[in-house]
N, C-alpha and C positions, 0 to 999 in steps of 0.2 A: 465489548466489541468497540474498537476504536474506529471512528468515522471521520472521513474527509468530506466536508459538505461543500458542494459547488452550487452557488446561486447568486443572483444579482438583484432583481426587482422586488417589489412589494409582494408579488405572488408567492415568492419563496419564503417569506418571513414566517408564516404559520408553521411550515414544515420544520424550519430551524428551531423555532420556539418549542414545538411539540417534542422534538428530540431532546432538547435541554430539560424540559419539564419532566419527561419520562425517565430521566437519569442516564441516557445514552452518553457515551464519552465522545463528544465532538472535539476532536483534537486539533483541527484546523478548518478554517473557512476560506474558500477560494472564490473570489468575486472579480468582476471586471474593474478596471481602474476608475478612479474618480474622474468625472467628466465636467466640463464647463457648462453652466446653465445660465439662464437669464438673458436679457437683451444684450448686455455688454459682453457676455461670454467670458468674463474675467474671473468669476468665482467658481472654484472647483467644488462639486457636490459629491459626497460619498454615496454609494449604492445603499439602499435600505438594509440589505443583508449585512453589509459591513458594519453599519451602525449598531445593529443588534449584537453582532459578534464581539465588537469592542466593549460594549456595555457588559457583556458576560465574561470578559477577560479571555476570549478565544483568539489565538493568533490568526491573522488574516494575510493571505497572499493575493496579490493583484497583478498577475502577469498580463501584459498587453496581448500576448498570444500564449496559450498553454503548451509550449514546446520548449526544446532546448534545456537550459538549466532548471526550468520548472520541474522537469521529470525527476531530477535529483532531489529537489526540495520535497517533492511529494513522497519519494521513496524514504526520505529521512523521517517522515511522520510515522511510518509503520502502520498505516491504516489497514484495518481488516476489510472494510468496505467503503466504497465511495458512493455518495448520494448526490444526484444532480437534479436540481429543480430550477428551470428557467435560467440557466447559467448564461446562455447567449453565445457560446462558442461550441463548435463541433469538436469533440475530443477524439484524437487519433488512437488507433488500437494499442500503441505502445503505452499510452497514458491509461487507457481503460484497464489494462492488464496489471497495473502496479498494485492495487489493493488485493489482498489475499483472496477475497470472495468476489472480486470484480466490482462493477459499479451498477447501481440501480438508478432509474430515472422516474420522476413523477411527471406524467404527461396529462394535459388537460383535455383528454377525449377518451372514448372507449375504443382503444385500438383493436383492429387496424384502421378504423375510420379516422380520418383527419391526421395523418402523419405530417409533421412539418412545424413551421414556426408560428402559425396563427390558427390553432384549432378552434379556439373560442369564437373568433370572428367568422370563420367559415361555417361553423355549425349554425350560428344565427342567420347568416347570409343565405344559407340554403334551406332555411325553414325546418331544421331538425326539431323534433318534439322532445327528444331526450339527448343527453350527453353524459359526461361523467369524468372520472379520472382513472388512469391506468398506472400501476407501478410495474415497470418492466426491467429485465436484465439488459444492460446496454451491450451493443455490438457495433461493428463498423458501419452498418447501414443506418439510414435515417429513420429512427423510431421503428425498427424492424425486429427488435429483440424479443425473446420469449416473455410472455406475460406472467407476472407473479400475483397480481391482485387487481381487481377492478371494483369501483363503486359507480353506480348509475344514478342519475337524477333527471327530473323533468326540467325543460326550459320553459319558464313562464311566458305567457303570451306577449307581454310588453317588456320583457327583460332585456336590459342593455348588456353589452360586452363587459362593461365595468362591474355591473351588479353580478353577473354570472361568474366573473373572475373571482370576486370575493368569496362566493360560495364554494367554487371549485378549489380554491386555495385551502379552505378549511377541510374539505373532503379529502384533498390530497394529503394533508398532514395526518389525518386519521388513518388513511390507507397505508401511508408510509410506516407509521409506528407499528401497525399490525403486521405488515410485511417483514420488517426487520426483526420483530419479536419471533415470528415463525422461522425466519431465516437463521437466527441464532440458535434455535432449537432443532434445526435440521428438518423442520416440518413443512417446508415450502416446496411445492412441486410446480416448477414453471412449465407452461405449455406454449407451443409455437403459435404465432399468428398465421391466419389464413390469408395469403396475399390476394386471393380472389376478391376479397371484400375491402381491400385497401383503397383509400382515397387520400388525396394530397391537400395540404393546407399551406401553400407557399406564403412567403412574406407579402405583406400588404403594400401595394404600390399606389401612387397617386391616381393613376387611371382607374384602379379598382374602386376607389372611394368616390369618384365623380358620379353624380346622379344622372341617369339617362331617362328622360321623361317619356320615352317611347315604351317604357315598361309599365306594368300595372302598379296600382297604389300599394298593394300588400308587399310586393317585392321591394319597392322603394322604402317602405317603412322598415323592413328587415335590414336594409342597407344602412339606414340611419342609425338603427340600434346596434348594428354590428360594429360600428366605428365610433361609438360613444363610450368613454369620453375622448378617445383619441384613435386615429388622427383626425376624425371627423369627416362625415360625408359632406360633399360640397357641390355647389352649382354656381353659375355666374348670374348675378343680378345687376343690371345697369352697368355691365362691364367689370364689376368687382366680384371677387370670390367671396361667397357666403357659405359658411358651414351651418348645417341644420341638425337639430337635436330634438329628442322627445317625439320620435316618429310613430304615427299610428295610421293604419289604413282607414280611409273614409269613403263615403259615397259622394258623388259629384261628377260633373262632366264639363268638358270644355277643351279648347286646344291644349295639348300637352305642354305643361310648364306655366300655364296661366294661373295667376293668383285669383282664386274664387272668393276668398274672404280673408279679412285681416282684422283681428281683434285680439282676444286672449291667446289665440293661436293663428297660424297661417294655414290656409287650405289651398293646396296647389293641385291643379288638374294633372292626372296621369293619362296614359293611353287608355287604361280602364280604371275607373274609379279615381280616387284622389289620395294625396298624401297630406296629412295634418301634422304640423310640427309646433312645439311649444317654446323652443329656444333657438337663437341664432348666434352666430359669431362672425364678425368681420375680421379679416386678416390683421393680426397684431393687436386685437382688442379682446376684452373679456367677453364671456358668454352673457347674453342678456335675454330677457323674455321677448317673445314675438310681439307682445303689446308695446313694450318699450321701443323696440326697433321700428315698429309701424308708426308710432307717434312722431318720430323724427322725420317722416317722409310724407309726401303728398301723393294722392292717387295711386296707392299700392295696388288696389283691386283692379284687375284688368291688365296689369303689366305682366311680363313673362320672364320666367327663368330660362336660361340657356344651358 
């Protein structure tokens, strides 16, 4: 079975490696273009999926948008099935229909819950106790296609989005291999999603990541973990944006946003309870421990975050 693999970030790498290791014929990899990174923005950096593909000698296509002449390039591959894992572009129906068996997608939630761009972040943000991965047949709607395979897993109490993403990437790879094996043998029976249970996981905006001290400590801790390592939950301290990491709910009381303690961690009062964080990051600076940040300031305790 000839496969056209669509993927871009690190999350997609385990799926690509699993297909290669299991002997699937990955005929082409489609990834987003190289992008400038770093402060100077002068150096182009290749997506992680492209790096793996080139190491394996697999041809790579990097259209700015998967339309136009790209359709002809994909037809020339003669793929039996397309596999999409965190590619980063919505594929039009004329592209989805090119592979003989259509395209399947590895999605980081148990659909129909958390359809959209940021399922891992929204699952943590909303306090879900479980999540998982879904392999689905792609169609024109956003993550609405028939389900081929799912694997569920618990979300650990203090798990960050980065940690959960690593686990789901590996589960997604295992689910994908099993799905394609069954698909090749004609043993896979897709079943439709029930839209009644659908929830949306839209892109993360700057406003969503801002901490609101009128909320309780538990929800603030989830917000910190949902955006760790990026883009980072933030608040204003002394007029500067400060990102907070290592969030845990704690007991404590005071005016919301007030620093209750500053040592190995920062304790900040919420509307109910408190938020404890272990690391911080100033704009344009590296992450540092709360203790290191506190040592560089005077009278942190009693001051307030906005």
